[in-house]
PDB file of N, CA, C and O in Angstrom, chain B, residues numbered from 101:
ATOM      1  N   MET B 101      12.084 -38.417  49.150  1.00  0.00           N
ATOM      2  CA  MET B 101      12.051 -37.019  48.798  1.00  0.00           C
ATOM      3  C   MET B 101      11.558 -36.846  47.365  1.00  0.00           C
ATOM      4  O   MET B 101      11.871 -37.645  46.482  1.00  0.00           O
ATOM      5  N   HIS B 102      10.787 -35.793  47.157  1.00  0.00           N
ATOM      6  CA  HIS B 102      10.227 -35.541  45.835  1.00  0.00           C
ATOM      7  C   HIS B 102      11.097 -34.562  45.071  1.00  0.00           C
ATOM      8  O   HIS B 102      11.647 -33.614  45.632  1.00  0.00           O
ATOM      9  N   SER B 103      11.202 -34.812  43.807  1.00  0.00           N
ATOM     10  CA  SER B 103      11.935 -33.883  42.956  1.00  0.00           C
ATOM     11  C   SER B 103      10.923 -32.956  42.291  1.00  0.00           C
ATOM     12  O   SER B 103       9.921 -33.415  41.743  1.00  0.00           O
ATOM     13  N   ILE B 104      11.179 -31.694  42.339  1.00  0.00           N
ATOM     14  CA  ILE B 104      10.271 -30.690  41.769  1.00  0.00           C
ATOM     15  C   ILE B 104      10.811 -30.272  40.417  1.00  0.00           C
ATOM     16  O   ILE B 104      11.962 -29.857  40.284  1.00  0.00           O
ATOM     17  N   GLU B 105       9.948 -30.392  39.413  1.00  0.00           N
ATOM     18  CA  GLU B 105      10.348 -29.979  38.072  1.00  0.00           C
ATOM     19  C   GLU B 105      10.002 -28.503  37.892  1.00  0.00           C
ATOM     20  O   GLU B 105       8.842 -28.113  38.031  1.00  0.00           O
ATOM     21  N   VAL B 106      10.983 -27.703  37.591  1.00  0.00           N
ATOM     22  CA  VAL B 106      10.778 -26.274  37.397  1.00  0.00           C
ATOM     23  C   VAL B 106      10.739 -25.992  35.905  1.00  0.00           C
ATOM     24  O   VAL B 106      11.710 -26.224  35.185  1.00  0.00           O
ATOM     25  N   LYS B 107       9.602 -25.490  35.459  1.00  0.00           N
ATOM     26  CA  LYS B 107       9.450 -25.135  34.045  1.00  0.00           C
ATOM     27  C   LYS B 107       9.691 -23.647  33.881  1.00  0.00           C
ATOM     28  O   LYS B 107       9.313 -22.860  34.749  1.00  0.00           O
ATOM     29  N   PRO B 108      10.312 -23.248  32.782  1.00  0.00           N
ATOM     30  CA  PRO B 108      10.487 -21.813  32.555  1.00  0.00           C
ATOM     31  C   PRO B 108       9.127 -21.135  32.413  1.00  0.00           C
ATOM     32  O   PRO B 108       8.193 -21.707  31.850  1.00  0.00           O
ATOM     33  N   SER B 109       9.030 -19.941  32.918  1.00  0.00           N
ATOM     34  CA  SER B 109       7.748 -19.227  32.912  1.00  0.00           C
ATOM     35  C   SER B 109       7.298 -18.869  31.496  1.00  0.00           C
ATOM     36  O   SER B 109       6.102 -18.712  31.253  1.00  0.00           O
ATOM     37  N   ASN B 110       8.227 -18.739  30.571  1.00  0.00           N
ATOM     38  CA  ASN B 110       7.841 -18.363  29.222  1.00  0.00           C
ATOM     39  C   ASN B 110       7.651 -19.570  28.307  1.00  0.00           C
ATOM     40  O   ASN B 110       7.306 -19.391  27.139  1.00  0.00           O
ATOM     41  N   GLY B 111       7.863 -20.781  28.791  1.00  0.00           N
ATOM     42  CA  GLY B 111       7.644 -21.978  27.995  1.00  0.00           C
ATOM     43  C   GLY B 111       8.814 -22.366  27.113  1.00  0.00           C
ATOM     44  O   GLY B 111       8.709 -23.329  26.354  1.00  0.00           O
ATOM     45  N   TRP B 112       9.907 -21.661  27.186  1.00  0.00           N
ATOM     46  CA  TRP B 112      11.059 -21.964  26.349  1.00  0.00           C
ATOM     47  C   TRP B 112      12.012 -22.874  27.124  1.00  0.00           C
ATOM     48  O   TRP B 112      12.635 -22.462  28.102  1.00  0.00           O
ATOM     49  N   THR B 113      12.105 -24.102  26.668  1.00  0.00           N
ATOM     50  CA  THR B 113      13.052 -25.031  27.283  1.00  0.00           C
ATOM     51  C   THR B 113      14.428 -24.766  26.692  1.00  0.00           C
ATOM     52  O   THR B 113      14.535 -24.119  25.650  1.00  0.00           O
ATOM     53  N   PRO B 114      15.476 -25.250  27.333  1.00  0.00           N
ATOM     54  CA  PRO B 114      16.820 -25.064  26.743  1.00  0.00           C
ATOM     55  C   PRO B 114      16.918 -25.658  25.334  1.00  0.00           C
ATOM     56  O   PRO B 114      17.593 -25.099  24.470  1.00  0.00           O
ATOM     57  N   GLU B 115      16.251 -26.777  25.106  1.00  0.00           N
ATOM     58  CA  GLU B 115      16.291 -27.379  23.764  1.00  0.00           C
ATOM     59  C   GLU B 115      15.598 -26.485  22.740  1.00  0.00           C
ATOM     60  O   GLU B 115      16.076 -26.319  21.617  1.00  0.00           O
ATOM     61  N   ARG B 116      14.472 -25.917  23.142  1.00  0.00           N
ATOM     62  CA  ARG B 116      13.741 -25.029  22.231  1.00  0.00           C
ATOM     63  C   ARG B 116      14.561 -23.782  21.937  1.00  0.00           C
ATOM     64  O   ARG B 116      14.607 -23.319  20.797  1.00  0.00           O
ATOM     65  N   LYS B 117      15.205 -23.239  22.958  1.00  0.00           N
ATOM     66  CA  LYS B 117      16.069 -22.067  22.740  1.00  0.00           C
ATOM     67  C   LYS B 117      17.176 -22.379  21.748  1.00  0.00           C
ATOM     68  O   LYS B 117      17.484 -21.572  20.870  1.00  0.00           O
ATOM     69  N   LEU B 118      17.776 -23.564  21.896  1.00  0.00           N
ATOM     70  CA  LEU B 118      18.871 -23.966  21.007  1.00  0.00           C
ATOM     71  C   LEU B 118      18.375 -24.094  19.572  1.00  0.00           C
ATOM     72  O   LEU B 118      19.018 -23.604  18.644  1.00  0.00           O
ATOM     73  N   ARG B 119      17.221 -24.760  19.387  1.00  0.00           N
ATOM     74  CA  ARG B 119      16.663 -24.900  18.029  1.00  0.00           C
ATOM     75  C   ARG B 119      16.350 -23.535  17.428  1.00  0.00           C
ATOM     76  O   ARG B 119      16.624 -23.297  16.251  1.00  0.00           O
ATOM     77  N   GLN B 120      15.787 -22.653  18.214  1.00  0.00           N
ATOM     78  CA  GLN B 120      15.452 -21.317  17.706  1.00  0.00           C
ATOM     79  C   GLN B 120      16.708 -20.541  17.337  1.00  0.00           C
ATOM     80  O   GLN B 120      16.742 -19.862  16.311  1.00  0.00           O
ATOM     81  N   ALA B 121      17.734 -20.639  18.165  1.00  0.00           N
ATOM     82  CA  ALA B 121      18.995 -19.942  17.874  1.00  0.00           C
ATOM     83  C   ALA B 121      19.594 -20.447  16.563  1.00  0.00           C
ATOM     84  O   ALA B 121      20.116 -19.663  15.770  1.00  0.00           O
ATOM     85  N   GLU B 122      19.518 -21.765  16.339  1.00  0.00           N
ATOM     86  CA  GLU B 122      20.047 -22.327  15.085  1.00  0.00           C
ATOM     87  C   GLU B 122      19.249 -21.824  13.887  1.00  0.00           C
ATOM     88  O   GLU B 122      19.820 -21.484  12.851  1.00  0.00           O
ATOM     89  N   LYS B 123      17.927 -21.778  14.032  1.00  0.00           N
ATOM     90  CA  LYS B 123      17.087 -21.272  12.939  1.00  0.00           C
ATOM     91  C   LYS B 123      17.413 -19.815  12.626  1.00  0.00           C
ATOM     92  O   LYS B 123      17.503 -19.433  11.459  1.00  0.00           O
ATOM     93  N   ILE B 124      17.589 -19.006  13.661  1.00  0.00           N
ATOM     94  CA  ILE B 124      17.880 -17.586  13.449  1.00  0.00           C
ATOM     95  C   ILE B 124      19.248 -17.408  12.796  1.00  0.00           C
ATOM     96  O   ILE B 124      19.414 -16.561  11.919  1.00  0.00           O
ATOM     97  N   ARG B 125      20.225 -18.204  13.224  1.00  0.00           N
ATOM     98  CA  ARG B 125      21.558 -18.109  12.589  1.00  0.00           C
ATOM     99  C   ARG B 125      21.503 -18.516  11.122  1.00  0.00           C
ATOM    100  O   ARG B 125      22.243 -17.966  10.306  1.00  0.00           O
ATOM    101  N   ALA B 126      20.643 -19.465  10.770  1.00  0.00           N
ATOM    102  CA  ALA B 126      20.503 -19.862   9.369  1.00  0.00           C
ATOM    103  C   ALA B 126      19.728 -18.803   8.575  1.00  0.00           C
ATOM    104  O   ALA B 126      20.026 -18.555   7.407  1.00  0.00           O
ATOM    105  N   TRP B 127      18.743 -18.189   9.213  1.00  0.00           N
ATOM    106  CA  TRP B 127      17.893 -17.211   8.564  1.00  0.00           C
ATOM    107  C   TRP B 127      18.601 -15.878   8.360  1.00  0.00           C
ATOM    108  O   TRP B 127      18.401 -15.220   7.340  1.00  0.00           O
ATOM    109  N   LYS B 128      19.427 -15.476   9.321  1.00  0.00           N
ATOM    110  CA  LYS B 128      20.213 -14.234   9.294  1.00  0.00           C
ATOM    111  C   LYS B 128      19.366 -12.991   9.007  1.00  0.00           C
ATOM    112  O   LYS B 128      19.589 -12.307   8.008  1.00  0.00           O
ATOM    113  N   PRO B 129      18.404 -12.699   9.871  1.00  0.00           N
ATOM    114  CA  PRO B 129      17.543 -11.545   9.614  1.00  0.00           C
ATOM    115  C   PRO B 129      18.298 -10.225   9.605  1.00  0.00           C
ATOM    116  O   PRO B 129      17.841  -9.265   8.984  1.00  0.00           O
ATOM    117  N   TRP B 130      19.433 -10.152  10.273  1.00  0.00           N
ATOM    118  CA  TRP B 130      20.199  -8.900  10.303  1.00  0.00           C
ATOM    119  C   TRP B 130      20.751  -8.544   8.939  1.00  0.00           C
ATOM    120  O   TRP B 130      21.091  -7.385   8.700  1.00  0.00           O
ATOM    121  N   GLN B 131      20.851  -9.517   8.030  1.00  0.00           N
ATOM    122  CA  GLN B 131      21.323  -9.216   6.681  1.00  0.00           C
ATOM    123  C   GLN B 131      20.188  -8.696   5.796  1.00  0.00           C
ATOM    124  O   GLN B 131      20.438  -8.036   4.787  1.00  0.00           O
ATOM    125  N   GLN B 132      18.953  -8.992   6.170  1.00  0.00           N
ATOM    126  CA  GLN B 132      17.810  -8.564   5.365  1.00  0.00           C
ATOM    127  C   GLN B 132      17.282  -7.207   5.806  1.00  0.00           C
ATOM    128  O   GLN B 132      16.640  -6.509   5.021  1.00  0.00           O
ATOM    129  N   ALA B 133      17.538  -6.835   7.023  1.00  0.00           N
ATOM    130  CA  ALA B 133      17.019  -5.568   7.538  1.00  0.00           C
ATOM    131  C   ALA B 133      17.928  -4.436   7.079  1.00  0.00           C
ATOM    132  O   ALA B 133      19.009  -4.229   7.631  1.00  0.00           O
ATOM    133  N   THR B 134      17.480  -3.709   6.066  1.00  0.00           N
ATOM    134  CA  THR B 134      18.322  -2.653   5.508  1.00  0.00           C
ATOM    135  C   THR B 134      17.841  -1.266   5.882  1.00  0.00           C
ATOM    136  O   THR B 134      18.547  -0.279   5.676  1.00  0.00           O
ATOM    137  N   GLY B 135      16.632  -1.192   6.437  1.00  0.00           N
ATOM    138  CA  GLY B 135      16.100   0.117   6.778  1.00  0.00           C
ATOM    139  C   GLY B 135      15.499   0.787   5.560  1.00  0.00           C
ATOM    140  O   GLY B 135      15.422   0.179   4.493  1.00  0.00           O
ATOM    141  N   PRO B 136      15.077   2.019   5.702  1.00  0.00           N
ATOM    142  CA  PRO B 136      14.431   2.714   4.589  1.00  0.00           C
ATOM    143  C   PRO B 136      15.442   3.046   3.492  1.00  0.00           C
ATOM    144  O   PRO B 136      16.592   3.389   3.761  1.00  0.00           O
ATOM    145  N   ARG B 137      14.981   2.933   2.265  1.00  0.00           N
ATOM    146  CA  ARG B 137      15.879   3.205   1.134  1.00  0.00           C
ATOM    147  C   ARG B 137      15.489   4.456   0.362  1.00  0.00           C
ATOM    148  O   ARG B 137      16.350   5.140  -0.192  1.00  0.00           O
ATOM    149  N   THR B 138      14.202   4.757   0.323  1.00  0.00           N
ATOM    150  CA  THR B 138      13.750   5.909  -0.451  1.00  0.00           C
ATOM    151  C   THR B 138      13.754   7.163   0.425  1.00  0.00           C
ATOM    152  O   THR B 138      13.674   7.060   1.649  1.00  0.00           O
ATOM    153  N   PRO B 139      13.844   8.321  -0.179  1.00  0.00           N
ATOM    154  CA  PRO B 139      13.792   9.559   0.604  1.00  0.00           C
ATOM    155  C   PRO B 139      12.512   9.672   1.436  1.00  0.00           C
ATOM    156  O   PRO B 139      12.552  10.134   2.576  1.00  0.00           O
ATOM    157  N   SER B 140      11.374   9.249   0.866  1.00  0.00           N
ATOM    158  CA  SER B 140      10.128   9.347   1.641  1.00  0.00           C
ATOM    159  C   SER B 140      10.143   8.365   2.809  1.00  0.00           C
ATOM    160  O   SER B 140       9.633   8.679   3.885  1.00  0.00           O
ATOM    161  N   GLY B 141      10.721   7.176   2.611  1.00  0.00           N
ATOM    162  CA  GLY B 141      10.833   6.213   3.704  1.00  0.00           C
ATOM    163  C   GLY B 141      11.746   6.715   4.803  1.00  0.00           C
ATOM    164  O   GLY B 141      11.468   6.530   5.988  1.00  0.00           O
ATOM    165  N   LYS B 142      12.834   7.347   4.408  1.00  0.00           N
ATOM    166  CA  LYS B 142      13.758   7.912   5.390  1.00  0.00           C
ATOM    167  C   LYS B 142      13.098   9.055   6.167  1.00  0.00           C
ATOM    168  O   LYS B 142      13.306   9.201   7.372  1.00  0.00           O
ATOM    169  N   ALA B 143      12.303   9.860   5.463  1.00  0.00           N
ATOM    170  CA  ALA B 143      11.609  10.962   6.133  1.00  0.00           C
ATOM    171  C   ALA B 143      10.587  10.420   7.130  1.00  0.00           C
ATOM    172  O   ALA B 143      10.423  10.961   8.223  1.00  0.00           O
ATOM    173  N   THR B 144       9.906   9.351   6.740  1.00  0.00           N
ATOM    174  CA  THR B 144       8.908   8.751   7.627  1.00  0.00           C
ATOM    175  C   THR B 144       9.564   8.189   8.878  1.00  0.00           C
ATOM    176  O   THR B 144       9.094   8.438   9.988  1.00  0.00           O
ATOM    177  N   THR B 145      10.637   7.438   8.714  1.00  0.00           N
ATOM    178  CA  THR B 145      11.278   6.818   9.877  1.00  0.00           C
ATOM    179  C   THR B 145      11.995   7.839  10.744  1.00  0.00           C
ATOM    180  O   THR B 145      12.235   7.585  11.924  1.00  0.00           O
ATOM    181  N   SER B 146      12.338   8.983  10.183  1.00  0.00           N
ATOM    182  CA  SER B 146      13.005   9.998  11.001  1.00  0.00           C
ATOM    183  C   SER B 146      12.050  10.566  12.045  1.00  0.00           C
ATOM    184  O   SER B 146      12.478  11.158  13.036  1.00  0.00           O
ATOM    185  N   ARG B 147      10.736  10.377  11.810  1.00  0.00           N
ATOM    186  CA  ARG B 147       9.739  10.880  12.750  1.00  0.00           C
ATOM    187  C   ARG B 147       9.249   9.797  13.716  1.00  0.00           C
ATOM    188  O   ARG B 147       8.273  10.024  14.431  1.00  0.00           O
ATOM    189  N   ASN B 148       9.888   8.642  13.757  1.00  0.00           N
ATOM    190  CA  ASN B 148       9.424   7.541  14.607  1.00  0.00           C
ATOM    191  C   ASN B 148       9.365   7.932  16.079  1.00  0.00           C
ATOM    192  O   ASN B 148       8.429   7.543  16.777  1.00  0.00           O
ATOM    193  N   ALA B 149      10.314   8.669  16.552  1.00  0.00           N
ATOM    194  CA  ALA B 149      10.360   9.004  17.976  1.00  0.00           C
ATOM    195  C   ALA B 149       9.531  10.246  18.306  1.00  0.00           C
ATOM    196  O   ALA B 149       9.375  10.586  19.479  1.00  0.00           O
ATOM    197  N   TYR B 150       9.004  10.919  17.302  1.00  0.00           N
ATOM    198  CA  TYR B 150       8.238  12.145  17.540  1.00  0.00           C
ATOM    199  C   TYR B 150       6.934  11.802  18.228  1.00  0.00           C
ATOM    200  O   TYR B 150       6.162  10.985  17.726  1.00  0.00           O
ATOM    201  N   LYS B 151       6.684  12.405  19.350  1.00  0.00           N
ATOM    202  CA  LYS B 151       5.475  12.137  20.127  1.00  0.00           C
ATOM    203  C   LYS B 151       4.399  13.187  19.874  1.00  0.00           C
ATOM    204  O   LYS B 151       3.288  13.069  20.391  1.00  0.00           O
ATOM    205  N   GLY B 152       4.707  14.181  19.109  1.00  0.00           N
ATOM    206  CA  GLY B 152       3.718  15.195  18.782  1.00  0.00           C
ATOM    207  C   GLY B 152       3.801  16.385  19.716  1.00  0.00           C
ATOM    208  O   GLY B 152       4.316  16.280  20.829  1.00  0.00           O
ATOM    209  N   GLY B 153       3.296  17.505  19.261  1.00  0.00           N
ATOM    210  CA  GLY B 153       3.295  18.712  20.070  1.00  0.00           C
ATOM    211  C   GLY B 153       1.930  18.946  20.680  1.00  0.00           C
ATOM    212  O   GLY B 153       1.464  20.084  20.743  1.00  0.00           O
ATOM    213  N   HIS B 154       1.286  17.888  21.128  1.00  0.00           N
ATOM    214  CA  HIS B 154      -0.081  17.988  21.609  1.00  0.00           C
ATOM    215  C   HIS B 154      -0.205  18.816  22.883  1.00  0.00           C
ATOM    216  O   HIS B 154      -1.217  19.487  23.086  1.00  0.00           O
ATOM    217  N   TRP B 155       0.785  18.778  23.720  1.00  0.00           N
ATOM    218  CA  TRP B 155       0.678  19.479  24.995  1.00  0.00           C
ATOM    219  C   TRP B 155       0.481  20.977  24.774  1.00  0.00           C
ATOM    220  O   TRP B 155      -0.379  21.592  25.406  1.00  0.00           O
ATOM    221  N   LEU B 156       1.271  21.559  23.885  1.00  0.00           N
ATOM    222  CA  LEU B 156       1.135  22.998  23.630  1.00  0.00           C
ATOM    223  C   LEU B 156      -0.203  23.326  22.990  1.00  0.00           C
ATOM    224  O   LEU B 156      -0.811  24.347  23.312  1.00  0.00           O
ATOM    225  N   MET B 157      -0.665  22.474  22.090  1.00  0.00           N
ATOM    226  CA  MET B 157      -1.962  22.713  21.460  1.00  0.00           C
ATOM    227  C   MET B 157      -3.083  22.623  22.494  1.00  0.00           C
ATOM    228  O   MET B 157      -4.003  23.441  22.484  1.00  0.00           O
ATOM    229  N   LEU B 158      -3.012  21.642  23.378  1.00  0.00           N
ATOM    230  CA  LEU B 158      -4.038  21.501  24.408  1.00  0.00           C
ATOM    231  C   LEU B 158      -4.014  22.679  25.375  1.00  0.00           C
ATOM    232  O   LEU B 158      -5.064  23.144  25.820  1.00  0.00           O
ATOM    233  N   ARG B 159      -2.830  23.153  25.696  1.00  0.00           N
ATOM    234  CA  ARG B 159      -2.720  24.299  26.591  1.00  0.00           C
ATOM    235  C   ARG B 159      -3.386  25.526  25.979  1.00  0.00           C
ATOM    236  O   ARG B 159      -4.128  26.235  26.659  1.00  0.00           O
ATOM    237  N   GLU B 160      -3.128  25.776  24.714  1.00  0.00           N
ATOM    238  CA  GLU B 160      -3.729  26.917  24.022  1.00  0.00           C
ATOM    239  C   GLU B 160      -5.245  26.747  23.926  1.00  0.00           C
ATOM    240  O   GLU B 160      -5.995  27.703  24.122  1.00  0.00           O
ATOM    241  N   LEU B 161      -5.690  25.532  23.624  1.00  0.00           N
ATOM    242  CA  LEU B 161      -7.125  25.266  23.553  1.00  0.00           C
ATOM    243  C   LEU B 161      -7.775  25.498  24.915  1.00  0.00           C
ATOM    244  O   LEU B 161      -8.870  26.055  24.994  1.00  0.00           O
ATOM    245  N   SER B 162      -7.115  25.079  25.972  1.00  0.00           N
ATOM    246  CA  SER B 162      -7.631  25.299  27.321  1.00  0.00           C
ATOM    247  C   SER B 162      -7.764  26.789  27.617  1.00  0.00           C
ATOM    248  O   SER B 162      -8.756  27.217  28.207  1.00  0.00           O
ATOM    249  N   ARG B 163      -6.789  27.568  27.217  1.00  0.00           N
ATOM    250  CA  ARG B 163      -6.852  29.023  27.420  1.00  0.00           C
ATOM    251  C   ARG B 163      -8.030  29.626  26.665  1.00  0.00           C
ATOM    252  O   ARG B 163      -8.740  30.477  27.201  1.00  0.00           O
ATOM    253  N   LEU B 164      -8.244  29.192  25.425  1.00  0.00           N
ATOM    254  CA  LEU B 164      -9.354  29.716  24.632  1.00  0.00           C
ATOM    255  C   LEU B 164     -10.695  29.347  25.254  1.00  0.00           C
ATOM    256  O   LEU B 164     -11.598  30.180  25.332  1.00  0.00           O
ATOM    257  N   VAL B 165     -10.826  28.097  25.695  1.00  0.00           N
ATOM    258  CA  VAL B 165     -12.081  27.667  26.320  1.00  0.00           C
ATOM    259  C   VAL B 165     -12.318  28.451  27.600  1.00  0.00           C
ATOM    260  O   VAL B 165     -13.436  28.903  27.845  1.00  0.00           O
ATOM    261  N   ASN B 166     -11.298  28.619  28.412  1.00  0.00           N
ATOM    262  CA  ASN B 166     -11.444  29.380  29.653  1.00  0.00           C
ATOM    263  C   ASN B 166     -11.842  30.826  29.377  1.00  0.00           C
ATOM    264  O   ASN B 166     -12.652  31.403  30.104  1.00  0.00           O
ATOM    265  N   ALA B 167     -11.275  31.404  28.334  1.00  0.00           N
ATOM    266  CA  ALA B 167     -11.633  32.783  27.977  1.00  0.00           C
ATOM    267  C   ALA B 167     -13.101  32.853  27.555  1.00  0.00           C
ATOM    268  O   ALA B 167     -13.804  33.797  27.916  1.00  0.00           O
ATOM    269  N   GLU B 168     -13.568  31.856  26.789  1.00  0.00           N
ATOM    270  CA  GLU B 168     -14.976  31.829  26.375  1.00  0.00           C
ATOM    271  C   GLU B 168     -15.897  31.657  27.582  1.00  0.00           C
ATOM    272  O   GLU B 168     -16.936  32.312  27.672  1.00  0.00           O
ATOM    273  N   VAL B 169     -15.520  30.782  28.501  1.00  0.00           N
ATOM    274  CA  VAL B 169     -16.328  30.569  29.706  1.00  0.00           C
ATOM    275  C   VAL B 169     -16.399  31.865  30.511  1.00  0.00           C
ATOM    276  O   VAL B 169     -17.468  32.236  30.997  1.00  0.00           O
ATOM    277  N   LYS B 170     -15.269  32.551  30.654  1.00  0.00           N
ATOM    278  CA  LYS B 170     -15.245  33.814  31.409  1.00  0.00           C
ATOM    279  C   LYS B 170     -16.133  34.853  30.719  1.00  0.00           C
ATOM    280  O   LYS B 170     -16.876  35.579  31.379  1.00  0.00           O
ATOM    281  N   ALA B 171     -16.049  34.916  29.392  1.00  0.00           N
ATOM    282  CA  ALA B 171     -16.881  35.871  28.653  1.00  0.00           C
ATOM    283  C   ALA B 171     -18.361  35.549  28.850  1.00  0.00           C
ATOM    284  O   ALA B 171     -19.180  36.457  28.986  1.00  0.00           O
ATOM    285  N   GLY B 172     -18.704  34.270  28.864  1.00  0.00           N
ATOM    286  CA  GLY B 172     -20.092  33.875  29.095  1.00  0.00           C
ATOM    287  C   GLY B 172     -20.559  34.248  30.486  1.00  0.00           C
ATOM    288  O   GLY B 172     -21.686  34.711  30.661  1.00  0.00           O
ATOM    289  N   ARG B 173     -19.715  34.053  31.466  1.00  0.00           N
ATOM    290  CA  ARG B 173     -20.071  34.442  32.844  1.00  0.00           C
ATOM    291  C   ARG B 173     -20.231  35.951  32.974  1.00  0.00           C
ATOM    292  O   ARG B 173     -21.124  36.433  33.671  1.00  0.00           O
ATOM    293  N   ASP B 174     -19.361  36.689  32.300  1.00  0.00           N
ATOM    294  CA  ASP B 174     -19.476  38.145  32.337  1.00  0.00           C
ATOM    295  C   ASP B 174     -20.798  38.606  31.720  1.00  0.00           C
ATOM    296  O   ASP B 174     -21.424  39.547  32.208  1.00  0.00           O
ATOM    297  N   LEU B 175     -21.215  37.937  30.646  1.00  0.00           N
ATOM    298  CA  LEU B 175     -22.493  38.285  30.026  1.00  0.00           C
ATOM    299  C   LEU B 175     -23.653  37.984  30.972  1.00  0.00           C
ATOM    300  O   LEU B 175     -24.576  38.787  31.110  1.00  0.00           O
ATOM    301  N   VAL B 176     -23.599  36.825  31.618  1.00  0.00           N
ATOM    302  CA  VAL B 176     -24.661  36.453  32.551  1.00  0.00           C
ATOM    303  C   VAL B 176     -24.689  37.427  33.732  1.00  0.00           C
ATOM    304  O   VAL B 176     -25.759  37.830  34.187  1.00  0.00           O
ATOM    305  N   ASP B 177     -23.508  37.797  34.220  1.00  0.00           N
ATOM    306  CA  ASP B 177     -23.449  38.741  35.340  1.00  0.00           C
ATOM    307  C   ASP B 177     -23.931  40.131  34.977  1.00  0.00           C
ATOM    308  O   ASP B 177     -24.353  40.896  35.844  1.00  0.00           O
ATOM    309  N   ALA B 178     -23.869  40.466  33.663  1.00  0.00           N
ATOM    310  CA  ALA B 178     -24.298  41.803  33.217  1.00  0.00           C
ATOM    311  C   ALA B 178     -25.815  41.925  33.122  1.00  0.00           C
ATOM    312  O   ALA B 178     -26.338  43.033  33.006  1.00  0.00           O
ATOM    313  N   ILE B 179     -26.519  40.812  33.169  1.00  0.00           N
ATOM    314  CA  ILE B 179     -27.973  40.844  33.079  1.00  0.00           C
ATOM    315  C   ILE B 179     -28.526  41.363  34.407  1.00  0.00           C
ATOM    316  O   ILE B 179     -28.211  40.833  35.472  1.00  0.00           O
ATOM    317  N   PRO B 180     -29.363  42.419  34.327  1.00  0.00           N
ATOM    318  CA  PRO B 180     -29.931  42.955  35.590  1.00  0.00           C
ATOM    319  C   PRO B 180     -30.929  41.962  36.178  1.00  0.00           C
ATOM    320  O   PRO B 180     -31.667  41.284  35.463  1.00  0.00           O
ATOM    321  N   ARG B 181     -30.921  41.905  37.500  1.00  0.00           N
ATOM    322  CA  ARG B 181     -31.835  40.974  38.194  1.00  0.00           C
ATOM    323  C   ARG B 181     -32.814  41.695  39.005  1.00  0.00           C
ATOM    324  O   ARG B 181     -33.656  41.074  39.653  1.00  0.00           O
TER     325      ARG B 181
END
């Protein structure tokens, strides 16, 4: 019978995971991450989740374009044939 060696799909062996965990515990990145300190930095990060109000702007732009198209059609229709 053959034994099948199963490799992790991400390439991380248990030994590699252990070494990485030890490095991270020695490095302690959670102690270095303090977040924004200045008022401008805090203001910038407060907008991280903001996706923008583009939908409303696009809707209004669409209305304006449609109104212009309608006005153009009305002008063309007003021309005697």
